[in-house]
C-alpha positions in Angstrom: 3.9 27.4 41.7 2.2 24.0 42.0 -1.2 24.3 40.3 -2.4 20.8 39.5 -6.2 20.3 39.6 -7.7 18.3 42.5 -9.6 15.1 41.9 -13.3 15.6 41.5 -15.1 14.2 44.5 -18.4 14.1 46.3 -18.9 14.0 50.1 -20.8 11.1 51.6 -21.8 10.5 55.2 -22.1 7.0 56.6 -24.6 7.0 59.6 -24.9 4.4 62.3 -28.0 4.6 64.5 -30.6 2.4 66.3 -33.5 4.9 66.1 -34.9 5.5 62.7 -36.6 8.6 64.2 -33.2 10.1 65.2 -31.8 9.3 61.7 -34.9 10.9 60.1 -34.2 14.1 62.1 -30.5 14.1 61.3 -31.0 13.9 57.5 -32.4 17.4 57.0 -29.6 18.8 59.2 -27.0 17.1 57.0 -28.7 18.4 53.9 -28.5 21.9 55.2 -24.8 21.5 55.8 -23.9 19.6 52.6 -26.7 20.3 50.1 -28.9 18.0 48.2 -28.2 14.3 47.8 -27.9 12.4 44.5 -28.0 9.0 46.2 -29.3 7.6 49.5 -29.1 3.9 50.1 -31.7 2.0 52.1 -30.8 1.6 55.8 -29.2 -1.8 56.3 -28.8 -3.9 59.5 -25.3 -3.4 61.0 -23.9 -6.1 63.2 -20.1 -6.0 62.6 -19.1 -5.1 66.2 -20.7 -4.5 69.6 -18.5 -1.4 70.0 -21.4 1.1 69.6 -24.1 -0.9 71.3 -24.0 0.8 74.7 -23.8 4.3 73.3 -26.2 4.0 70.3 -28.4 1.2 71.3 -29.4 -1.9 69.4 -30.2 -3.1 66.8 -28.0 -0.8 64.7 -28.5 0.3 61.1 -26.1 1.8 58.5 -27.1 4.3 55.9 -25.1 6.3 53.3 -26.0 9.7 51.9 -24.0 10.9 48.9 -24.2 14.7 48.4 -24.6 16.4 45.0 -21.9 19.0 45.0 -18.6 18.2 43.3 -15.9 19.2 45.8 -12.2 19.4 46.3 -11.2 16.5 48.6 -9.5 18.9 51.0 -13.0 19.8 52.3 -13.0 16.5 54.1 -11.6 18.3 57.2 -14.6 20.7 57.3 -17.0 17.8 56.7 -15.6 15.9 59.7 -15.9 18.9 61.9 -19.5 19.5 60.7 -20.6 15.9 61.3 -19.0 16.0 64.8 -21.1 19.1 65.5 -24.3 17.3 64.3 -23.4 14.3 66.5 -23.1 16.6 69.5 -26.4 18.4 68.6 -28.2 15.1 68.7 -26.4 13.7 71.8 -28.2 13.2 75.1 -26.5 12.9 78.5 -23.1 12.8 76.8 -24.0 9.9 74.5 -24.3 10.1 70.8 -27.5 8.9 69.3 -26.0 8.8 65.8 -22.5 8.1 64.6 -21.7 10.1 61.5 -18.6 9.2 59.4 -17.9 11.5 56.5 -15.8 10.6 53.5 -15.4 11.3 49.9 -16.0 9.3 46.8 -14.1 9.7 43.5 -14.1 7.5 40.4 -10.9 5.9 41.8 -11.5 5.6 45.6 -13.4 5.9 48.8 -11.7 7.8 51.5 -13.0 8.0 55.1 -12.3 10.7 57.7 -11.6 10.0 61.4 -10.8 11.9 64.5 -8.5 9.1 65.6 -4.9 8.6 64.5 -3.5 5.2 63.6 -0.6 3.8 61.6 -2.4 3.7 58.3 -4.1 7.1 58.7 -2.8 10.4 57.3 -3.2 13.7 59.2 -5.0 16.3 57.1 -5.4 19.2 59.6 -7.0 20.2 62.9 -7.0 16.7 64.3 -8.7 15.1 61.3 -7.2 12.0 59.7 -8.1 10.1 56.6 -7.7 6.6 55.3 -8.2 5.0 51.9 -11.0 2.5 52.5 -11.6 1.2 49.0 -9.9 1.5 45.6 -11.4 1.0 42.2 -9.6 -1.4 39.9 -10.7 -3.9 37.2 -14.3 -2.7 37.3 -14.9 -3.0 41.1 -14.1 -1.5 44.5 -11.5 -3.4 46.4 -10.7 -3.3 50.1 -7.3 -3.0 51.8 -6.0 -5.0 54.8 -7.3 -2.4 57.3 -10.6 -1.7 55.5 -13.6 -1.9 58.0 -15.6 -5.1 57.8 -18.8 -3.4 56.7 -17.0 -1.7 53.9 -15.9 -5.1 52.6 -19.4 -6.5 52.7 -21.0 -7.2 49.2 -24.1 -5.1 50.1 -22.0 -2.1 51.0 -19.6 -2.6 48.1 -22.7 -2.5 45.9 -23.8 0.8 47.4 -20.4 2.4 46.6 -20.4 0.9 43.1 -23.9 2.3 42.5 -22.9 5.7 43.8 -19.8 5.6 41.6 -21.9 4.9 38.5 -24.1 7.8 39.3 -21.1 10.0 39.9 -19.5 9.0 36.6 -22.8 9.8 34.8 -22.9 13.2 36.6 -19.3 14.0 35.6 -19.9 12.8 32.0 -22.9 15.1 31.7 -20.9 18.0 33.2 -18.1 17.4 30.8 -20.5 17.3 27.8 -22.1 20.6 28.9 -18.7 22.2 29.2 -17.7 21.0 25.7 -21.0 22.3 24.3 -20.4 25.8 25.7 -16.9 26.1 24.2 
């Protein structure tokens, strides 16, 4: 039987919104679903596309919440379904007021979930796909040819690098505590 351990990961949720009030109302709902956060970046202006303008309004902002629990990456399917439910909960007249994109972060990569198939996306289950957005090599996160433009931006790369540093510290402390117990 195949019994290799999964990679240690944390769930994150990238949020796009125009109303800080809506985002402020969404955060406690996400915390109830995913637990406490260990890192939340400041909300940054987002102007990489006009795709969401009609639905979400303008100007748009991007925020990332990184959740505390160490998880098996397979939980990304449930995370995508949960964020879709939260989007629906905050929708009015069939329009989302916040776009929530869950993913997971490991020491080696950033993986993003999607409800849409495309040539570079892998089907996980139940209509949820994923794609490798960034990989960590030579001391930094690196994009791929299909990586979203905002995930390539230096400010957003810094966010993921900072979150990775915090994750590494968390995993090191956890490992030290396990060694101390044995």
